[in-house]
N, C-alpha and C positions, 0 to 999 in steps of 0.2 A: 796495481801492480801486487802482484805475486811475487813473496822471494820466499826462497829458500837457500839455507845452510848445513854446510858441508863439511869433512875435511880428507883430504885425499892423499897420498904422498905421491911424488912421484918416482916411477918405476924405473929400474938400470938404463933402460933406454932413451930417457927424458923426456916420457910418454904422461901423459894427464888421463885418466879414465874416467868418465863420470857415466854412471848405471845407475838406474832404479829414480830417476829424475821422475819428478809429479809434474811433468809438463805434458802436450801431447805430444806427437811427432811433428817436424817442422814447425816448431813451435822459434823464434826469431827470442835471442837470450845475449840478456848482457853478462857478458862473464867477467871478472873482477877477483886477480889472482892473488890473494898476500901472502909474504913471507910467513910463517909462522914460530923461524925457528930462533926469532931474536927472543931475549927473555924481556918482560913485563918491562923492566924499570928501562931500558935501552928502549923500548917505543916509548913509556912516558917524555925523556930524556928529549928524545927526537924530535918528538910535537912541541914541547916546550920550545926548542929551540925554533921549529916553522914560526910559532904566533908570535916569537920574538922579532925574530925577519921581519913576518908581514905587519907587526904591531907598529915597527921601527920606520918603513915604509915612509917617504913626503906624502903620499895619497892616504894613507892611513891618520896622519894628523888635523886632517880638517872633516874625517866623520864624526858624528857624532851619538854619543849614545841612544836619543831621541831618533837621529836617522835609520839607526839597525834597529830597533824595537820596532820604528813603522815595516822597513821593509819585512820583517819578519814576519809582522802581523801581516803584512800586505799580501804576502807568500803563502800564509795559512792561510787564508778566506780563501784565495784564488784556487788551492790544493784541495779544500774541503766544499766547493762549488763545481766543480770538476771542470776548471774554465783555466787549468794548467795553461800556456801557451809558449810555443815552443819560442826562439828567437825570428825564426823566418816567419811565424806566423802571427808577429811583433810586428816585425818590419812590413809586413801587405797592409795594414789597417793607416 
């Protein structure tokens, strides 16, 4: 997957225009828009609050560090071997 990061501002009409992108015409792109107006400290605290919430969920209490490490390793292996499957592909097997 090719990625490209840039910064842009919304114009007075509420539009965002991206020009000079390093992709071919007609390329299907995934666009993620992140508000950069928050101070870094706010983003860090927001992230910490989310992690506290997730870690407090009942299902989080049953996951061990070993299970997490195994899932990460499996994901790395699948990604590196080019065999990363979509959920639809996994359900058809």
